[in-house]
C-alpha positions in Angstrom: -24.9 -30.2 22.1 -22.5 -29.5 19.2 -19.1 -27.8 20.0 -18.9 -24.3 18.9 -16.3 -23.5 16.2 -13.4 -21.3 17.1 -13.4 -18.0 15.2 -10.5 -17.6 12.8 -7.8 -15.2 14.0 -8.6 -12.7 11.3 -12.2 -12.3 12.6 -11.8 -12.1 16.4 -12.7 -8.9 18.3 -12.3 -8.1 22.0 -13.4 -4.5 21.9 -16.0 -2.5 20.1 -16.3 -3.6 16.5 -15.8 -0.1 15.0 -12.7 0.7 17.0 -11.0 -2.6 16.5 -11.9 -2.8 12.8 -10.6 0.8 12.3 -7.2 -0.2 13.7 -7.0 -3.6 12.1 -7.9 -2.2 8.6 -5.2 0.4 8.8 -2.6 -2.2 9.8 -3.7 -4.5 7.0 -3.1 -1.7 4.5 0.3 -0.9 6.0 1.3 -4.5 5.7 0.1 -4.8 2.2 -2.9 -7.1 2.8 -5.2 -5.0 0.6 -7.9 -7.6 -0.1 -8.2 -8.3 3.7 -8.4 -4.6 4.4 -11.2 -4.2 1.9 -13.1 -7.1 3.3 -12.6 -5.6 6.8 -14.2 -2.3 5.5 -17.2 -4.2 4.2 -17.6 -6.0 7.5 -17.2 -2.8 9.6 -19.7 -0.9 7.4 -22.3 -3.7 7.7 -21.9 -4.0 11.5 -22.2 -0.2 12.0 -25.3 -0.1 9.8 -26.9 -3.2 11.5 -26.3 -1.9 15.1 -26.7 1.8 14.5 -23.1 2.6 15.5 -21.1 5.6 14.5 -19.0 4.5 11.5 -15.9 5.6 9.8 -17.2 6.4 6.4 -14.7 9.1 5.6 -11.9 7.0 7.0 -13.0 4.0 4.9 -13.1 6.1 1.8 -9.6 7.3 2.5 -8.4 3.8 3.0 -9.9 2.7 -0.3 -8.1 5.6 -1.9 -4.7 4.6 -0.4 -5.2 1.1 -1.6 -5.9 2.3 -5.1 -2.8 4.5 -4.9 -0.6 1.6 -3.8 -2.0 -0.5 -6.7 -1.3 2.3 -9.2 -5.0 3.1 -9.9 -4.5 6.8 -9.8 -7.8 8.1 -11.2 -9.7 5.9 -8.7 -7.4 7.1 -5.8 -7.9 10.7 -6.8 -11.7 10.4 -6.7 -11.7 8.7 -3.4 -9.2 11.2 -1.8 -10.7 14.3 -3.2 -13.3 14.9 -0.4 -11.8 16.1 3.0 -12.4 14.2 6.2 -13.4 17.0 8.6 -11.0 19.9 8.3 -8.3 17.8 6.6 -6.7 19.3 3.5 -3.7 16.9 3.1 -5.9 14.1 1.7 -7.6 16.4 -0.8 -4.1 17.8 -1.7 -3.0 14.2 -2.5 -6.1 13.7 -4.6 -5.4 16.9 -6.5 -1.8 15.8 -7.2 -3.1 12.4 -8.5 -5.6 14.3 -10.7 -2.8 16.1 -12.4 -3.5 19.4 -10.6 -0.3 20.1 -8.6 -1.1 23.8 -8.4 -4.4 23.0 -6.6 -2.4 20.6 -4.3 -0.1 23.4 -3.4 -3.0 25.8 -2.8 -4.6 23.3 -0.4 -1.4 22.7 1.5 -0.8 26.5 1.8 -3.7 26.7 4.1 -1.8 24.8 6.7 0.8 27.5 7.2 3.8 25.2 6.8 7.4 26.3 6.3 9.9 24.4 4.2 13.1 25.6 6.0 14.9 22.8 7.8 15.1 24.9 11.0 11.5 26.3 11.0 9.2 25.4 13.9 7.5 22.1 13.4 3.7 21.9 13.5 1.7 18.8 14.7 0.3 18.3 11.2 3.8 17.8 9.8 4.4 15.0 12.3 1.1 13.3 12.1 0.8 13.5 8.3 3.2 13.8 5.4 2.4 17.1 3.7 5.9 17.9 2.6 6.1 14.7 0.5 3.0 15.8 -1.4 4.4 19.3 -1.7 7.7 18.0 -3.0 6.0 16.1 -5.8 3.7 19.0 -6.6 6.5 21.5 -6.9 8.5 19.1 -9.1 5.6 18.7 -11.5 5.3 22.5 -11.7 9.0 22.7 -12.7 10.2 24.2 -9.4 12.9 21.7 -8.6 14.6 23.8 -5.9 11.4 24.2 -3.9 10.7 20.5 -4.4 14.1 19.6 -3.0 13.5 22.0 0.0 10.2 20.2 0.8 12.0 16.8 0.7 14.7 18.1 3.0 12.1 19.5 5.4 10.4 16.0 5.5 13.7 14.4 6.4 14.3 17.0 9.2 10.8 16.3 10.6 11.3 12.6 10.5 14.7 12.7 12.1 13.3 14.7 15.0 9.9 13.1 15.5 9.2 10.4 13.0 9.2 6.7 13.1 11.8 4.6 11.2 9.4 3.7 8.3 8.4 7.3 7.7 12.1 8.4 7.8 12.8 5.7 5.2 10.2 7.2 2.9 11.6 10.7 3.5 15.2 9.5 2.7 13.9 7.8 -0.4 12.4 11.1 -1.6 15.4 13.2 -0.8 17.7 10.7 -2.6 15.7 11.2 -5.8 17.3 14.6 -6.2 20.9 13.4 -6.0 23.1 11.7 -8.6 23.0 7.9 -8.4 26.3 7.5 -6.5 25.5 10.4 -4.1 22.1 8.9 -3.3 23.3 5.5 -2.2 24.1 6.5 1.4 20.6 7.8 2.0 19.0 4.8 0.2 21.2 2.3 2.2 19.9 4.0 5.4 16.3 3.8 4.1 16.8 0.0 3.4 18.2 -0.6 6.8 15.1 1.1 8.4 12.6 -0.6 6.1 14.0 -4.2 6.0 13.3 -5.2 9.7 9.6 -4.1 9.4 6.6 -6.1 8.2 5.7 -3.2 6.0 5.9 -4.9 2.6 4.8 -1.9 0.4 7.5 0.2 2.1 10.1 -2.4 1.5 9.1 -2.8 -2.1 9.4 0.9 -2.8 12.7 1.5 -1.0 14.3 -1.6 -2.6 13.2 -0.5 -6.1 14.8 2.9 -5.6 17.9 1.3 -4.1 18.2 -1.1 -7.0 17.8 1.6 -9.6 20.5 3.7 -7.9 22.9 0.7 -7.8 22.3 0.1 -11.5 23.0 3.7 -12.4 26.2 3.6 -10.2 27.5 0.7 -12.3 26.9 -2.0 -9.6 24.8 -4.2 -11.8 25.2 -7.4 -9.9 24.0 -5.8 -6.6 21.3 -4.0 -8.5 19.9 -7.2 -9.9 19.7 -8.8 -6.5 17.8 -5.8 -5.1 15.5 -5.5 -8.1 14.6 -9.2 -8.2 13.5 -8.8 -4.6 11.6 -5.6 -5.3 9.9 -6.9 -8.4 8.8 -10.1 -6.6 7.4 -8.3 -3.6 5.6 -5.6 -5.7 4.1 -8.4 -7.8 3.0 -10.3 -4.8 1.2 -7.2 -3.5 -0.4 -6.3 -6.8 1.6 -3.0 -6.9 1.7 -3.1 -10.7 3.3 0.3 -11.5 6.1 -0.3 -9.0 6.6 -3.8 -10.3 6.8 -2.6 -13.9 9.4 0.0 -12.8 11.5 -2.6 -11.0 11.3 -4.9 -14.1 12.4 -2.1 -16.4 15.4 -1.4 -14.1 16.1 -5.1 -13.9 16.3 -5.5 -17.6 18.6 -2.5 -17.9 20.8 -4.2 -15.3 21.0 -7.4 -17.4 18.5 -9.4 -15.4 15.6 -11.6 -16.5 12.2 -11.1 -14.8 11.0 -14.2 -13.0 7.7 -15.9 -13.4 5.0 -13.8 -11.7 3.2 -14.8 -8.6 0.2 -12.6 -9.1 -1.9 -15.6 -10.0 -2.4 -19.1 -8.8 -3.0 -20.6 -5.3 0.4 -19.2 -4.1 -0.9 -15.7 -4.5 -3.9 -16.1 -2.1 -3.9 -14.8 1.4 -4.9 -17.2 4.2 -8.4 -15.7 4.4 -8.9 -16.0 0.6 -7.7 -19.5 0.6 -9.9 -20.5 3.5 -13.0 -19.0 1.8 -12.1 -20.5 -1.5 -11.7 -24.0 -0.1 -15.1 -23.8 1.6 -16.7 -22.6 -1.6 -15.0 -25.4 -3.5 -16.5 -27.9 -0.9 -19.9 -26.7 -2.0 -20.9 -24.3 0.8 -23.0 -21.3 -0.2 -21.9 -17.7 0.6 -24.3 -17.6 3.6 -22.9 -20.9 5.0 -19.4 -19.7 4.6 -20.2 -16.5 6.4 -21.9 -18.4 9.3 -19.0 -20.8 9.6 -16.3 -18.0 9.6 -18.4 -15.5 11.6 -18.2 -12.8 8.9 -20.7 -11.1 6.7 -21.9 -12.4 3.3 -20.4 -9.2 1.7 -17.0 -10.1 3.2 -17.2 -13.6 1.7 -18.1 -12.1 -1.7 -15.1 -9.8 -1.5 -12.7 -12.7 -0.8 -14.3 -14.9 -3.5 -14.0 -12.1 -6.1 -10.3 -11.8 -5.2 -9.9 -15.6 -5.5 -11.5 -15.8 -8.9 -9.4 -12.9 -10.1 -6.1 -14.4 -8.8 -6.9 -17.9 -10.1 -8.1 -16.6 -13.4 -11.5 -18.4 -13.3 -15.1 -17.5 -13.8 -16.8 -19.2 -10.9 -17.2 -21.9 -8.3 -17.3 -24.8 -10.7 -13.7 -24.2 -11.5 -12.5 -23.8 -7.9 -11.5 -27.3 -7.1 -9.2 -27.8 -10.1 -7.7 -24.3 -9.7 -7.0 -24.7 -6.0 -5.4 -28.1 -6.5 -3.0 -26.7 -9.0 0.4 -25.8 -7.6 -0.7 -26.7 -4.1 2.8 -27.7 -3.0 4.0 -24.3 -4.2 1.5 -22.5 -1.9 2.9 -24.3 1.1 6.3 -22.7 0.3 5.1 -19.2 -0.3 2.2 -17.5 1.4 2.0 -13.8 1.2 -0.7 -13.4 3.8 1.2 -14.4 6.9 3.1 -12.2 9.2 2.6 -9.5 11.9 0.5 -6.4 11.2 2.3 -3.1 11.7 3.4 0.0 9.9 2.7 3.5 8.4 0.7 4.9 5.5 2.2 4.8 2.0 4.1 7.5 0.3 2.8 9.2 -2.9 3.6 6.9 -5.8 3.6 8.0 -9.5 1.3 9.1 -12.2 -2.0 11.1 -12.5 -5.2 11.3 -14.4 -5.3 14.0 -17.1 -1.9 15.7 -17.1 1.3 13.8 -17.7 3.2 13.6 -14.5 6.5 12.3 -13.1 5.9 11.5 -9.5 8.3 9.1 -7.9 7.2 5.4 -8.1 
């Protein structure tokens, strides 16, 4: 009798599929493993449909929206976040902000009965979600800088009392954006100290970009270049294109030279993508790959599409040559390894129809 194959670590499940996938998908997004999160959503949706389970359709739509936001696809993010999940108004407010409708975002947040004063009573929704970050960006876009700064201060107050380190780092980053460069360095240094020990790569990329920009504006160009090289490399690795472009702009202004990008080639593949790609290159069909890895065919298709895009190829017949290229480099740099942990992303920048200046 043939020995059974062990399931790869990224497909194991010891509890109900829906609950475990819900948690694993959220953690993958927080870590920056966006392709794996999307594959997890595909798998979860297929399992819930096949077994008649209660799914997380609204949650999955929200996760797709946050991934689009992190990648700088704001029109797509706005469409995905527009519809509420239950009685939620924070997600639709973010969708309105990204659609270039800050006034509608403010109106939606007003239904929560929040106060912006630093000493006002704190409501559960302020701790669970991040409505003051959205409000801060919305008021700034409407030209009310004072109210935008008050909302940022409120977010810092909430996080210092109740929040986790990563969420405090995001609040400090937003608050620092209202200060002169030299005056912002203390807050940004604290944010870096909170973000750096975590496995939350999108958070680290955002905080490091802001820190590097502040260092450059403060005249510390050598320190700025070091921070911005790190930020640009990390944002590029994660496919956070808008953030990467901002880091590169700041890097050039600081006298640096952008390095070769790692958004393509075998070194850019996650472990799951590389495993699927190798099996496809060996001649296995999508169904055979799915059976061997204990995943769905749709999950295999999601990974293969990411492989083709990152390798710049059109199909399976080009996989062998593409995967062999730079193989030693991949052994030195694998973005998909590391623990899964962390919070949701902060609002980035941009919107759909109206020109905006939301922090990137």
